[in-house]
N, C-alpha and C positions, 0 to 999 in steps of 0.2 A: 504494500500500500504506500509506503514511504517513497519507493522508487518511482511510482507513477507521478507523484507530485514534483519530483525533481526533473522530469523530462519536459522540456519546453518544445514549442513548435519548431524552433530553429534547430534543436537537436534532432528532432524527428526528420526534418527536411534534409539535414546533413546526412543522416543515416540512409535515407532513401536515395539521395544523390550518389552516395558512396556505393551502394548496392547496384544502382543502375549503371554506374561507370564500371564497376568490377564485372558485372554480367556482360555488358557490351564489349569491353576490352578483351576479356578472356574468350568470349564467343568468337570475336573477330580473329584473335590469334589462333584459336583451335581450328577455325574453318580454313585457315591457310595450310594446314597440314592434313585436312580431310576429316577432322573429328567435329562432331556437333553436340552441343548440349541438348539433352532430350527435351527439356522444357522450352527451348527456343527453336526446336527443329521445324515447327510449323512455319516459321519465317522463311526458311529455305525451301519448304515445300511449295510455297506460293510462287517463288521464282528466285534464282540466285542473285539477281540484281536487287530485287526487293529486300532480300535478306541482308545483303551488304549495306544498303542504304539504311535499313532499320537499325542495324548494329552501330553504324556511325552516328545515327540520330540519337541513340541511347547515350553514347559517350558525350555528344555535344550538349544534349539536354541536361545531363548530370553536371557538366561544367557550368552551364548557365544557372542552374539551381544553386550550386555552391557559391557562385559569384553574387547572386542576389541575396542569399542568406548572409554572407559575410558583410556586404554593404549595409544591410538593414541592421545587423548587429552593432556596427560602429555608430550608426545614427541614433539608435535607441539608447546606447550607453551614455550619450551626451558628450562623448569625446570628439573633438574636432579631428577630421581626417587630415593626415599630413600631406 
C-alpha cells in the first residue's frame, strides 16, 4: 500500500517509456538476425516493412515520452532550467 503512494505519474511514464524502448530496440536487433519476439510477431506478420516501421516508432515514441517527462519534471520542481 505504501509503494502505491510513492509512485507518481512521471515515474509510471518513465517506466512505460523504458519498456517501450527496450521492447522496440531488442525486437529490432533480434529481427536483424532472424529471431522474433513472440508477443510482437504479429507486427511482422502484417508485413516486414510495417514491422520495421512499428519497431522504430516504438523507440522514437519512448524517447519523446522521456523527453516530455523530464521537461515537465524540471518545470514543476520550480527550478529554472539552465
